[in-house]
C-alpha positions, -999 to +999 in steps of 0.1 A: -079+598-636-081+561-644-099+547-674-125+567-693-147+585-669-168+607-692-204+597-691-222+590-724-258+579-730-290+587-713-281+584-676-254+583-651-248+553-628-221+563-603-206+547-572-191+573-548-165+551-530-139+551-503-132+542-467-153+552-438-152+589-430-143+600-466-177+617-472-193+592-495-229+600-484-224+638-483-206+640-516-229+614-532-261+632-522-247+665-535-235+650-567-268+633-573-286+666-567-262+684-592-269+657-618-306+654-612-301+618-602-315+596-575-293+589-545-290+558-522-267+554-493-252+520-496-252+517-458-290+515-459-287+484-480-266+464-456-285+435-439-288+441-401-263+413-395-236+434-412-245+465-393-244+446-360-210+431-369-195+464-378-210+481-347-193+455-325-160+465-341-156+434-363-147+440-399-169+425-426-154+397-447-160+390-484-188+366-476-206+393-455-202+419-483-212+397-513-250+399-510-248+437-502-226+444-533-249+423-554-279+443-542-261+475-551-255+461-586-292+451-589-302+487-580-282+501-608-293+474-633-330+481-624-326+518-628-335+535-661-327+569-645-295+584-632-285+570-599-257+576-574-249+551-547-225+557-518-206+524-513-172+517-499-163+494-528-129+489-513-116+460-534-115+456-572-134+423-567-162+442-550-164+468-577-164+440-603-195+425-585-213+458-589-202+463-625-211+427-633-248+438-629-243+471-647-212+477-668-219+514-672-211+522-635-184+549-631-165+552-598-157+584-579-131+575-553-129+599-524-094+597-510-078+614-480-051+612-454-054+588-424-055+618-400-083+636-418-103+603-420-098+597-384-108+632-374-140+630-395-149+596-380-144+610-345-167+638-354-198+618-362-213+604-330-239+577-332-226+562-365-225+524-364-190+523-379-164+528-351-131+545-357-114+513-347-123+498-381-106+526-401-073+507-402-089+475-415-107+496-442-074+512-453-057+478-453-084+465-476-086+494-500-073+487-535-068+518-556-087+521-589-069+504-617-062+519-651-089+499-667-116+510-643-138+539-654-134+564-626-117+594-609-100+600-576-107+631-557-089+646-526-113+649-497-093+679-483-114+699-508-148+714-499-178+694-508-189+719-535-154+717-550-155+679-550-189+679-567-177+705-593-146+683-601-167+651-603-194+667-625-168+682-648-149+649-651-181+629-656-193+652-683-160+650-701-152+687-697-127+687-669-121+721-653-086+726-640-084+738-604-069+772-599-042+772-573 
């Protein structure tokens, strides 16, 4: 675990982050349901120009991402209720843009092996993000730093187990996994 992840106050504002194929949308939706929170898939907030660029196999640059990240931050800042947003948030600077709008945001980083990510991406036909962009995402990814409120979870676990771990960590009552 990185910085303090336990949630206090009236609501949870959570970014479920990681590279393409890690399960952000699936885990984010399940975590939101568990917490009684709203859920937004950050992919739905991309402007069409970003989607077209990624679909063509071209990685987004920081200028492409900035308005999208600002919109995610605005969604949190405007929400008086619990909200979970799935968003890659690959760089510290990207996470800082989101937290600049709402400093209460906590990060749940879904992390996995290159092979597992590749297998998952190959198993989702019709998604705009091609497998060819996985390497650029992994190269861009900056791990959570010690001063960032968040947790890192291994995507080799089942979705229910990931949600259990995240919910326990976010509530401040971490449950140790039984091996």
